[in-house]
All heavy atoms as TSV, in Angstrom:
chain	resi	resn	atom	element	x	y	z
A	1	MET	N	N	103.483	58.509	128.157
A	1	MET	CA	C	104.096	59.592	128.895
A	1	MET	C	C	104.623	60.695	127.973
A	1	MET	O	O	104.351	61.859	128.236
A	1	MET	CB	C	105.206	59.015	129.785
A	1	MET	CG	C	105.944	60.032	130.577
A	1	MET	SD	S	105.016	60.482	132.035
A	1	MET	CE	C	106.160	61.531	132.805
A	2	PRO	N	N	105.367	60.399	126.896
A	2	PRO	CA	C	105.878	61.480	126.053
A	2	PRO	C	C	104.764	62.296	125.393
A	2	PRO	O	O	104.899	63.505	125.246
A	2	PRO	CB	C	106.714	60.763	124.996
A	2	PRO	CG	C	107.066	59.449	125.580
A	2	PRO	CD	C	105.928	59.103	126.509
A	3	GLU	N	N	103.664	61.655	125.012
A	3	GLU	CA	C	102.583	62.432	124.380
A	3	GLU	C	C	101.941	63.396	125.378
A	3	GLU	O	O	101.483	64.459	125.006
A	3	GLU	CB	C	101.527	61.534	123.738
A	3	GLU	CG	C	100.899	60.511	124.647
A	3	GLU	CD	C	101.718	59.224	124.746
A	3	GLU	OE1	O	102.594	58.981	123.916
A	3	GLU	OE2	O	101.441	58.476	125.680
A	4	ASP	N	N	101.932	63.044	126.641
A	4	ASP	CA	C	101.436	63.965	127.659
A	4	ASP	C	C	102.350	65.179	127.787
A	4	ASP	O	O	101.883	66.301	127.941
A	4	ASP	CB	C	101.328	63.270	129.021
A	4	ASP	CG	C	100.214	62.237	129.046
A	4	ASP	OD1	O	99.286	62.355	128.220
A	4	ASP	OD2	O	100.286	61.331	129.894
A	5	PHE	N	N	103.661	64.932	127.708
A	5	PHE	CA	C	104.618	66.026	127.822
A	5	PHE	C	C	104.439	67.031	126.682
A	5	PHE	O	O	104.360	68.233	126.910
A	5	PHE	CB	C	106.051	65.478	127.822
A	5	PHE	CG	C	107.086	66.564	127.731
A	5	PHE	CD1	C	107.402	67.328	128.841
A	5	PHE	CD2	C	107.728	66.841	126.523
A	5	PHE	CE1	C	108.343	68.337	128.757
A	5	PHE	CE2	C	108.663	67.849	126.442
A	5	PHE	CZ	C	108.980	68.598	127.553
A	6	TRP	N	N	104.383	66.554	125.440
A	6	TRP	CA	C	104.277	67.460	124.287
A	6	TRP	C	C	102.923	68.160	124.251
A	6	TRP	O	O	102.838	69.343	123.892
A	6	TRP	CB	C	104.543	66.719	122.984
A	6	TRP	CG	C	105.996	66.341	122.870
A	6	TRP	CD1	C	106.521	65.093	122.923
A	6	TRP	CD2	C	107.096	67.236	122.742
A	6	TRP	NE1	N	107.888	65.143	122.825
A	6	TRP	CE2	C	108.269	66.451	122.713
A	6	TRP	CE3	C	107.217	68.613	122.658
A	6	TRP	CZ2	C	109.535	67.006	122.584
A	6	TRP	CZ3	C	108.483	69.166	122.527
A	6	TRP	CH2	C	109.614	68.369	122.497
A	7	GLY	N	N	101.888	67.466	124.613
A	7	GLY	CA	C	100.572	68.104	124.683
A	7	GLY	C	C	100.548	69.212	125.720
A	7	GLY	O	O	100.037	70.311	125.460
A	8	ASN	N	N	101.103	68.946	126.875
A	8	ASN	CA	C	101.168	69.967	127.921
A	8	ASN	C	C	102.061	71.135	127.500
A	8	ASN	O	O	101.753	72.301	127.788
A	8	ASN	CB	C	101.686	69.363	129.227
A	8	ASN	CG	C	100.659	68.467	129.881
A	8	ASN	OD1	O	99.462	68.610	129.641
A	8	ASN	ND2	N	101.127	67.532	130.697
A	9	ALA	N	N	103.148	70.830	126.814
A	9	ALA	CA	C	104.056	71.892	126.369
A	9	ALA	C	C	103.359	72.805	125.361
A	9	ALA	O	O	103.454	74.028	125.448
A	9	ALA	CB	C	105.315	71.282	125.762
A	10	ILE	N	N	102.638	72.210	124.434
A	10	ILE	CA	C	101.934	73.011	123.421
A	10	ILE	C	C	100.843	73.853	124.075
A	10	ILE	O	O	100.712	75.054	123.793
A	10	ILE	CB	C	101.360	72.098	122.320
A	10	ILE	CG1	C	102.512	71.536	121.481
A	10	ILE	CG2	C	100.377	72.851	121.449
A	10	ILE	CD1	C	102.089	70.475	120.489
A	11	PHE	N	N	100.062	73.262	124.952
A	11	PHE	CA	C	98.990	74.003	125.608
A	11	PHE	C	C	99.533	75.048	126.587
A	11	PHE	O	O	98.847	76.017	126.905
A	11	PHE	CB	C	98.026	73.059	126.329
A	11	PHE	CG	C	97.107	72.348	125.379
A	11	PHE	CD1	C	97.090	70.966	125.321
A	11	PHE	CD2	C	96.266	73.053	124.543
A	11	PHE	CE1	C	96.250	70.301	124.449
A	11	PHE	CE2	C	95.425	72.398	123.667
A	11	PHE	CZ	C	95.414	71.022	123.612
A	12	SER	N	N	100.768	74.884	127.037
A	12	SER	CA	C	101.362	75.876	127.931
A	12	SER	C	C	101.887	77.083	127.160
A	12	SER	O	O	101.828	78.213	127.636
A	12	SER	CB	C	102.523	75.265	128.717
A	12	SER	OG	O	102.042	74.250	129.562
A	13	VAL	N	N	102.408	76.871	125.970
A	13	VAL	CA	C	103.028	77.940	125.189
A	13	VAL	C	C	102.004	78.676	124.324
A	13	VAL	O	O	102.154	79.872	124.062
A	13	VAL	CB	C	104.163	77.355	124.318
A	13	VAL	CG1	C	104.754	78.396	123.401
A	13	VAL	CG2	C	105.247	76.768	125.200
A	14	THR	N	N	100.962	78.000	123.897
A	14	THR	CA	C	99.985	78.595	122.976
A	14	THR	C	C	99.338	79.879	123.511
A	14	THR	O	O	99.289	80.868	122.776
A	14	THR	CB	C	98.908	77.554	122.605
A	14	THR	OG1	O	99.553	76.418	122.012
A	14	THR	CG2	C	97.899	78.124	121.647
A	15	PRO	N	N	98.853	79.938	124.743
A	15	PRO	CA	C	98.249	81.195	125.210
A	15	PRO	C	C	99.228	82.368	125.205
A	15	PRO	O	O	98.855	83.491	124.859
A	15	PRO	CB	C	97.801	80.882	126.640
A	15	PRO	CG	C	97.685	79.412	126.697
A	15	PRO	CD	C	98.705	78.880	125.737
A	16	THR	N	N	100.468	82.109	125.536
A	16	THR	CA	C	101.470	83.176	125.534
A	16	THR	C	C	101.681	83.701	124.121
A	16	THR	O	O	101.761	84.921	123.905
A	16	THR	CB	C	102.807	82.650	126.104
A	16	THR	OG1	O	102.574	82.130	127.408
A	16	THR	CG2	C	103.838	83.737	126.154
A	17	ILE	N	N	101.767	82.828	123.157
A	17	ILE	CA	C	101.960	83.240	121.767
A	17	ILE	C	C	100.739	84.008	121.265
A	17	ILE	O	O	100.883	85.044	120.610
A	17	ILE	CB	C	102.251	82.003	120.883
A	17	ILE	CG1	C	103.617	81.432	121.243
A	17	ILE	CG2	C	102.190	82.366	119.410
A	17	ILE	CD1	C	103.928	80.103	120.592
A	18	VAL	N	N	99.549	83.535	121.577
A	18	VAL	CA	C	98.325	84.213	121.124
A	18	VAL	C	C	98.228	85.612	121.731
A	18	VAL	O	O	97.947	86.584	121.019
A	18	VAL	CB	C	97.076	83.359	121.464
A	18	VAL	CG1	C	95.796	84.143	121.227
A	18	VAL	CG2	C	97.085	82.080	120.652
A	19	ILE	N	N	98.474	85.738	123.015
A	19	ILE	CA	C	98.424	87.057	123.666
A	19	ILE	C	C	99.499	87.972	123.078
A	19	ILE	O	O	99.267	89.160	122.851
A	19	ILE	CB	C	98.591	86.915	125.189
A	19	ILE	CG1	C	97.421	86.149	125.797
A	19	ILE	CG2	C	98.748	88.278	125.855
A	19	ILE	CD1	C	96.076	86.831	125.627
A	20	GLY	N	N	100.672	87.432	122.813
A	20	GLY	CA	C	101.739	88.219	122.194
A	20	GLY	C	C	101.349	88.722	120.819
A	20	GLY	O	O	101.617	89.878	120.471
A	21	LEU	N	N	100.714	87.889	120.022
A	21	LEU	CA	C	100.264	88.305	118.689
A	21	LEU	C	C	99.171	89.365	118.767
A	21	LEU	O	O	99.193	90.332	117.995
A	21	LEU	CB	C	99.763	87.097	117.895
A	21	LEU	CG	C	100.852	86.152	117.400
A	21	LEU	CD1	C	100.217	84.910	116.773
A	21	LEU	CD2	C	101.754	86.847	116.392
A	22	ILE	N	N	98.239	89.214	119.696
A	22	ILE	CA	C	97.190	90.225	119.873
A	22	ILE	C	C	97.809	91.555	120.271
A	22	ILE	O	O	97.460	92.609	119.732
A	22	ILE	CB	C	96.153	89.751	120.910
A	22	ILE	CG1	C	95.348	88.582	120.350
A	22	ILE	CG2	C	95.230	90.899	121.319
A	22	ILE	CD1	C	94.457	87.897	121.360
A	23	PHE	N	N	98.755	91.530	121.195
A	23	PHE	CA	C	99.440	92.754	121.621
A	23	PHE	C	C	100.188	93.388	120.456
A	23	PHE	O	O	100.141	94.601	120.256
A	23	PHE	CB	C	100.405	92.434	122.766
A	23	PHE	CG	C	101.189	93.616	123.233
A	23	PHE	CD1	C	100.597	94.592	124.019
A	23	PHE	CD2	C	102.523	93.757	122.883
A	23	PHE	CE1	C	101.310	95.689	124.452
A	23	PHE	CE2	C	103.248	94.850	123.315
A	23	PHE	CZ	C	102.638	95.821	124.094
A	24	TRP	N	N	100.877	92.565	119.653
A	24	TRP	CA	C	101.639	93.075	118.519
A	24	TRP	C	C	100.711	93.749	117.506
A	24	TRP	O	O	101.010	94.845	117.023
A	24	TRP	CB	C	102.415	91.930	117.869
A	24	TRP	CG	C	103.236	92.376	116.705
A	24	TRP	CD1	C	104.406	93.065	116.740
A	24	TRP	CD2	C	102.924	92.167	115.328
A	24	TRP	NE1	N	104.852	93.292	115.465
A	24	TRP	CE2	C	103.964	92.758	114.577
A	24	TRP	CE3	C	101.883	91.542	114.670
A	24	TRP	CZ2	C	103.968	92.728	113.189
A	24	TRP	CZ3	C	101.898	91.516	113.291
A	24	TRP	CH2	C	102.936	92.107	112.560
A	25	PHE	N	N	99.577	93.113	117.183
A	25	PHE	CA	C	98.630	93.708	116.228
A	25	PHE	C	C	98.041	95.003	116.774
A	25	PHE	O	O	97.873	95.976	116.035
A	25	PHE	CB	C	97.505	92.725	115.885
A	25	PHE	CG	C	97.886	91.715	114.835
A	25	PHE	CD1	C	97.907	90.365	115.143
A	25	PHE	CD2	C	98.233	92.112	113.560
A	25	PHE	CE1	C	98.258	89.432	114.186
A	25	PHE	CE2	C	98.588	91.181	112.592
A	25	PHE	CZ	C	98.602	89.831	112.901
A	26	ALA	N	N	97.738	95.044	118.050
A	26	ALA	CA	C	97.175	96.260	118.644
A	26	ALA	C	C	98.190	97.397	118.606
A	26	ALA	O	O	97.854	98.532	118.226
A	26	ALA	CB	C	96.734	95.987	120.081
A	27	MET	N	N	99.426	97.136	118.990
A	27	MET	CA	C	100.452	98.174	118.968
A	27	MET	C	C	100.733	98.641	117.541
A	27	MET	O	O	100.923	99.829	117.294
A	27	MET	CB	C	101.742	97.663	119.624
A	27	MET	CG	C	101.618	97.450	121.110
A	27	MET	SD	S	101.058	98.915	122.002
A	27	MET	CE	C	102.435	99.992	121.745
A	28	ARG	N	N	100.729	97.714	116.607
A	28	ARG	CA	C	100.952	98.064	115.204
A	28	ARG	C	C	99.844	98.980	114.707
A	28	ARG	O	O	100.110	99.973	114.021
A	28	ARG	CB	C	100.999	96.772	114.385
A	28	ARG	CG	C	101.224	96.960	112.916
A	28	ARG	CD	C	101.358	95.588	112.260
A	28	ARG	NE	N	101.393	95.703	110.837
A	28	ARG	CZ	C	100.573	95.075	110.019
A	28	ARG	NH1	N	99.667	94.253	110.496
A	28	ARG	NH2	N	100.666	95.221	108.722
A	29	ALA	N	N	98.608	98.687	115.047
A	29	ALA	CA	C	97.482	99.526	114.636
A	29	ALA	C	C	97.576	100.916	115.262
A	29	ALA	O	O	97.324	101.928	114.591
A	29	ALA	CB	C	96.171	98.853	115.014
A	30	ILE	N	N	97.946	100.984	116.522
A	30	ILE	CA	C	98.071	102.277	117.201
A	30	ILE	C	C	99.172	103.113	116.564
A	30	ILE	O	O	98.990	104.309	116.296
A	30	ILE	CB	C	98.331	102.067	118.704
A	30	ILE	CG1	C	97.080	101.509	119.375
A	30	ILE	CG2	C	98.779	103.357	119.370
A	30	ILE	CD1	C	97.310	101.007	120.785
A	31	ILE	N	N	100.314	102.511	116.293
A	31	ILE	CA	C	101.441	103.251	115.712
A	31	ILE	C	C	101.110	103.708	114.297
A	31	ILE	O	O	101.415	104.842	113.907
A	31	ILE	CB	C	102.717	102.392	115.753
A	31	ILE	CG1	C	103.167	102.249	117.204
A	31	ILE	CG2	C	103.819	102.995	114.900
A	31	ILE	CD1	C	104.274	101.250	117.424
A	32	ARG	N	N	100.459	102.866	113.507
A	32	ARG	CA	C	100.075	103.274	112.148
A	32	ARG	C	C	99.034	104.387	112.178
A	32	ARG	O	O	99.081	105.305	111.364
A	32	ARG	CB	C	99.541	102.087	111.364
A	32	ARG	CG	C	100.624	101.157	110.910
A	32	ARG	CD	C	100.091	100.081	110.017
A	32	ARG	NE	N	101.172	99.282	109.493
A	32	ARG	CZ	C	101.043	98.435	108.511
A	32	ARG	NH1	N	99.863	98.259	107.944
A	32	ARG	NH2	N	102.072	97.751	108.088
A	33	ALA	N	N	98.098	104.323	113.091
A	33	ALA	CA	C	97.089	105.382	113.199
A	33	ALA	C	C	97.737	106.697	113.587
A	33	ALA	O	O	97.396	107.754	113.044
A	33	ALA	CB	C	96.023	104.988	114.218
A	34	ASP	N	N	98.684	106.653	114.507
A	34	ASP	CA	C	99.386	107.866	114.919
A	34	ASP	C	C	100.173	108.448	113.751
A	34	ASP	O	O	100.164	109.658	113.533
A	34	ASP	CB	C	100.320	107.561	116.089
A	34	ASP	CG	C	101.029	108.797	116.592
A	34	ASP	OD1	O	100.325	109.753	116.990
A	34	ASP	OD2	O	102.274	108.807	116.584
A	35	ARG	N	N	100.836	107.599	112.985
A	35	ARG	CA	C	101.613	108.061	111.837
A	35	ARG	C	C	100.697	108.712	110.807
A	35	ARG	O	O	101.010	109.777	110.276
A	35	ARG	CB	C	102.362	106.897	111.207
A	35	ARG	CG	C	103.257	107.314	110.059
A	35	ARG	CD	C	103.940	106.126	109.397
A	35	ARG	NE	N	104.537	105.245	110.367
A	35	ARG	CZ	C	104.573	103.919	110.240
A	35	ARG	NH1	N	104.037	103.334	109.197
A	35	ARG	NH2	N	105.154	103.180	111.155
A	36	SER	N	N	99.561	108.089	110.544
A	36	SER	CA	C	98.606	108.648	109.580
A	36	SER	C	C	98.061	109.985	110.069
A	36	SER	O	O	97.928	110.931	109.289
A	36	SER	CB	C	97.448	107.682	109.351
A	36	SER	OG	O	97.926	106.473	108.821
A	37	GLU	N	N	97.756	110.062	111.344
A	37	GLU	CA	C	97.234	111.306	111.906
A	37	GLU	C	C	98.265	112.424	111.800
A	37	GLU	O	O	97.926	113.566	111.453
A	37	GLU	CB	C	96.847	111.095	113.369
A	37	GLU	CG	C	96.220	112.308	114.006
A	37	GLU	CD	C	95.830	112.072	115.452
A	37	GLU	OE1	O	96.069	110.957	115.971
A	37	GLU	OE2	O	95.281	113.003	116.059
A	38	ARG	N	N	99.514	112.119	112.066
A	38	ARG	CA	C	100.567	113.129	111.948
A	38	ARG	C	C	100.738	113.589	110.502
A	38	ARG	O	O	100.962	114.774	110.249
A	38	ARG	CB	C	101.890	112.597	112.484
A	38	ARG	CG	C	101.914	112.465	113.981
A	38	ARG	CD	C	103.207	111.792	114.430
A	38	ARG	NE	N	103.182	111.486	115.827
A	38	ARG	CZ	C	103.882	112.146	116.743
A	38	ARG	NH1	N	104.641	113.138	116.391
A	38	ARG	NH2	N	103.806	111.788	117.999
A	39	ASP	N	N	100.645	112.669	109.544
A	39	ASP	CA	C	100.755	113.036	108.132
A	39	ASP	C	C	99.625	113.965	107.716
A	39	ASP	O	O	99.848	114.977	107.048
A	39	ASP	CB	C	100.760	111.791	107.244
A	39	ASP	CG	C	102.033	110.971	107.381
A	39	ASP	OD1	O	103.041	111.514	107.887
A	39	ASP	OD2	O	102.017	109.786	106.986
A	40	VAL	N	N	98.407	113.637	108.109
A	40	VAL	CA	C	97.256	114.472	107.768
A	40	VAL	C	C	97.373	115.832	108.437
A	40	VAL	O	O	97.112	116.873	107.816
A	40	VAL	CB	C	95.938	113.771	108.163
A	40	VAL	CG1	C	94.757	114.710	108.037
A	40	VAL	CG2	C	95.727	112.533	107.310
A	41	PHE	N	N	97.791	115.862	109.680
A	41	PHE	CA	C	97.953	117.127	110.388
A	41	PHE	C	C	99.002	117.997	109.700
A	41	PHE	O	O	98.821	119.216	109.569
A	41	PHE	CB	C	98.347	116.878	111.847
A	41	PHE	CG	C	98.487	118.142	112.647
A	41	PHE	CD1	C	97.375	118.830	113.086
A	41	PHE	CD2	C	99.744	118.649	112.947
A	41	PHE	CE1	C	97.491	119.991	113.818
A	41	PHE	CE2	C	99.875	119.815	113.674
A	41	PHE	CZ	C	98.746	120.494	114.113
A	42	SER	N	N	100.095	117.398	109.239
A	42	SER	CA	C	101.127	118.155	108.537
A	42	SER	C	C	100.597	118.742	107.237
A	42	SER	O	O	100.911	119.885	106.893
A	42	SER	CB	C	102.331	117.267	108.243
A	42	SER	OG	O	102.946	116.849	109.432
A	43	GLU	N	N	99.801	117.971	106.506
A	43	GLU	CA	C	99.210	118.474	105.262
A	43	GLU	C	C	98.273	119.645	105.532
A	43	GLU	O	O	98.326	120.661	104.835
A	43	GLU	CB	C	98.451	117.362	104.542
A	43	GLU	CG	C	99.336	116.277	103.980
A	43	GLU	CD	C	98.539	115.122	103.410
A	43	GLU	OE1	O	97.302	115.243	103.298
A	43	GLU	OE2	O	99.159	114.097	103.083
A	44	VAL	N	N	97.424	119.518	106.528
A	44	VAL	CA	C	96.487	120.593	106.865
A	44	VAL	C	C	97.251	121.834	107.310
A	44	VAL	O	O	96.922	122.953	106.908
A	44	VAL	CB	C	95.493	120.123	107.958
A	44	VAL	CG1	C	94.689	121.282	108.495
A	44	VAL	CG2	C	94.589	119.043	107.415
A	45	GLU	N	N	98.278	121.637	108.117
A	45	GLU	CA	C	99.065	122.771	108.586
A	45	GLU	C	C	99.765	123.472	107.432
A	45	GLU	O	O	99.803	124.708	107.371
A	45	GLU	CB	C	100.083	122.304	109.622
A	45	GLU	CG	C	100.814	123.433	110.297
A	45	GLU	CD	C	101.752	122.958	111.392
A	45	GLU	OE1	O	101.972	121.737	111.511
A	45	GLU	OE2	O	102.246	123.819	112.123
A	46	ALA	N	N	100.297	122.718	106.471
A	46	ALA	CA	C	100.957	123.319	105.313
A	46	ALA	C	C	99.952	124.104	104.468
A	46	ALA	O	O	100.266	125.197	103.979
A	46	ALA	CB	C	101.623	122.230	104.478
A	47	GLU	N	N	98.750	123.556	104.287
A	47	GLU	CA	C	97.714	124.273	103.536
A	47	GLU	C	C	97.330	125.575	104.235
A	47	GLU	O	O	97.163	126.604	103.584
A	47	GLU	CB	C	96.474	123.395	103.369
A	47	GLU	CG	C	96.666	122.222	102.440
A	47	GLU	CD	C	95.478	121.276	102.439
A	47	GLU	OE1	O	94.475	121.559	103.139
A	47	GLU	OE2	O	95.561	120.247	101.745
A	48	GLU	N	N	97.196	125.533	105.539
A	48	GLU	CA	C	96.834	126.736	106.292
A	48	GLU	C	C	97.939	127.785	106.220
A	48	GLU	O	O	97.655	128.973	106.053
A	48	GLU	CB	C	96.536	126.389	107.756
A	48	GLU	CG	C	95.228	125.661	107.953
A	48	GLU	CD	C	94.031	126.501	107.574
A	48	GLU	OE1	O	93.993	127.693	107.940
A	48	GLU	OE2	O	93.139	125.977	106.894
A	49	ARG	N	N	99.182	127.365	106.315
A	49	ARG	CA	C	100.289	128.324	106.219
A	49	ARG	C	C	100.330	128.952	104.833
A	49	ARG	O	O	100.562	130.155	104.698
A	49	ARG	CB	C	101.609	127.642	106.527
A	49	ARG	CG	C	101.784	127.356	107.983
A	49	ARG	CD	C	103.128	126.771	108.277
A	49	ARG	NE	N	103.192	126.413	109.685
A	49	ARG	CZ	C	104.303	126.230	110.336
A	49	ARG	NH1	N	105.466	126.359	109.724
A	49	ARG	NH2	N	104.284	125.914	111.604
A	50	ALA	N	N	100.120	128.134	103.784
A	50	ALA	CA	C	100.114	128.667	102.417
A	50	ALA	C	C	98.965	129.644	102.242
A	50	ALA	O	O	99.125	130.698	101.607
A	50	ALA	CB	C	100.011	127.520	101.416
A	51	ARG	N	N	97.801	129.337	102.794
A	51	ARG	CA	C	96.650	130.228	102.683
A	51	ARG	C	C	96.906	131.545	103.408
A	51	ARG	O	O	96.614	132.625	102.883
A	51	ARG	CB	C	95.397	129.556	103.259
A	51	ARG	CG	C	94.127	130.371	103.077
A	51	ARG	CD	C	92.928	129.656	103.667
A	51	ARG	NE	N	93.053	129.424	105.095
A	51	ARG	CZ	C	92.752	130.328	106.041
A	51	ARG	NH1	N	92.322	131.511	105.715
A	51	ARG	NH2	N	92.892	130.018	107.312
A	52	LEU	N	N	97.488	131.477	104.591
A	52	LEU	CA	C	97.781	132.696	105.345
A	52	LEU	C	C	98.838	133.554	104.638
A	52	LEU	O	O	98.745	134.774	104.614
A	52	LEU	CB	C	98.240	132.359	106.763
A	52	LEU	CG	C	97.150	131.852	107.699
A	52	LEU	CD1	C	97.757	131.392	109.019
A	52	LEU	CD2	C	96.104	132.916	107.935
A	53	GLU	N	N	99.858	132.902	104.056
A	53	GLU	CA	C	100.871	133.649	103.320
A	53	GLU	C	C	100.272	134.312	102.084
A	53	GLU	O	O	100.612	135.447	101.754
A	53	GLU	CB	C	102.023	132.735	102.929
A	53	GLU	CG	C	102.898	132.340	104.094
A	53	GLU	CD	C	104.014	131.395	103.684
A	53	GLU	OE1	O	104.216	131.192	102.462
A	53	GLU	OE2	O	104.683	130.868	104.586
A	54	ALA	N	N	99.372	133.619	101.389
A	54	ALA	CA	C	98.728	134.191	100.210
A	54	ALA	C	C	97.864	135.386	100.604
A	54	ALA	O	O	97.848	136.408	99.903
A	54	ALA	CB	C	97.884	133.138	99.506
A	55	ASN	N	N	97.166	135.281	101.712
A	55	ASN	CA	C	96.352	136.396	102.192
A	55	ASN	C	C	97.226	137.569	102.606
A	55	ASN	O	O	96.876	138.730	102.394
A	55	ASN	CB	C	95.460	135.976	103.357
A	55	ASN	CG	C	94.310	135.103	102.921
A	55	ASN	OD1	O	93.965	135.069	101.738
A	55	ASN	ND2	N	93.720	134.395	103.861
A	56	ALA	N	N	98.363	137.294	103.218
A	56	ALA	CA	C	99.264	138.362	103.664
A	56	ALA	C	C	99.878	139.095	102.463
A	56	ALA	O	O	100.056	140.303	102.485
A	56	ALA	CB	C	100.343	137.786	104.554
A	57	ARG	N	N	100.191	138.375	101.392
A	57	ARG	CA	C	100.759	138.988	100.197
A	57	ARG	C	C	99.757	139.834	99.457
A	57	ARG	O	O	100.091	140.866	98.912
A	57	ARG	CB	C	101.292	137.909	99.255
A	57	ARG	CG	C	102.546	137.261	99.729
A	57	ARG	CD	C	103.072	136.310	98.680
A	57	ARG	NE	N	103.932	135.329	99.327
A	57	ARG	CZ	C	104.001	134.063	98.959
A	57	ARG	NH1	N	103.304	133.625	97.958
A	57	ARG	NH2	N	104.801	133.262	99.603
A	58	SER	N	N	98.505	139.365	99.409
A	58	SER	CA	C	97.489	140.090	98.650
A	58	SER	C	C	96.917	141.282	99.404
A	58	SER	O	O	96.289	142.142	98.811
A	58	SER	CB	C	96.360	139.134	98.242
A	58	SER	OG	O	95.672	138.688	99.394
A	59	ALA	N	N	97.130	141.342	100.693
A	59	ALA	CA	C	96.605	142.462	101.481
A	59	ALA	C	C	97.407	143.734	101.180
A	59	ALA	O	O	98.625	143.699	101.056
A	59	ALA	CB	C	96.673	142.152	102.963
A	60	ASP	N	N	96.710	144.841	101.049
A	60	ASP	CA	C	97.367	146.123	100.783
A	60	ASP	C	C	97.874	146.702	102.100
A	60	ASP	O	O	97.084	146.986	102.997
A	60	ASP	CB	C	96.366	147.072	100.124
A	60	ASP	CG	C	97.013	148.364	99.675
A	60	ASP	OD1	O	98.264	148.426	99.664
A	60	ASP	OD2	O	96.267	149.306	99.347
A	61	PRO	N	N	99.171	146.908	102.233
A	61	PRO	CA	C	99.690	147.396	103.508
A	61	PRO	C	C	99.341	148.852	103.780
A	61	PRO	O	O	99.483	149.337	104.886
A	61	PRO	CB	C	101.195	147.212	103.371
A	61	PRO	CG	C	101.455	147.183	101.909
A	61	PRO	CD	C	100.222	146.599	101.274
A	62	HIS	N	N	98.842	149.609	102.761
A	62	HIS	CA	C	98.544	151.018	102.920
A	62	HIS	C	C	97.081	151.284	103.179
A	62	HIS	O	O	96.635	152.413	103.069
A	62	HIS	CB	C	99.012	151.807	101.689
A	62	HIS	CG	C	100.494	151.676	101.449
A	62	HIS	ND1	N	101.424	152.233	102.296
A	62	HIS	CD2	C	101.193	151.018	100.503
A	62	HIS	CE1	C	102.636	151.943	101.852
A	62	HIS	NE2	N	102.519	151.188	100.768
A	63	GLU	N	N	96.304	150.277	103.507
A	63	GLU	CA	C	94.870	150.492	103.767
A	63	GLU	C	C	94.635	151.080	105.100
A	63	GLU	O	O	95.150	150.882	106.096
A	63	GLU	CB	C	94.100	149.177	103.623
A	63	GLU	CG	C	93.872	148.821	102.209
A	63	GLU	CD	C	92.934	147.616	102.103
A	63	GLU	OE1	O	92.386	147.146	103.116
A	63	GLU	OE2	O	92.761	147.139	100.995
């Protein structure tokens, strides 16, 4: 009887733990991808602003 109880307990909890781990890994991947995308977007935006400022400085205002 006790071995039936522990076997049933393990088989009852295991799917919940596995689904929880899959969900955790998926959310972690999504959050890391979003963070990376935001970092790259910030770098590109900074480069574009620097390029536009350089073009604005080099342009002759009396043309």
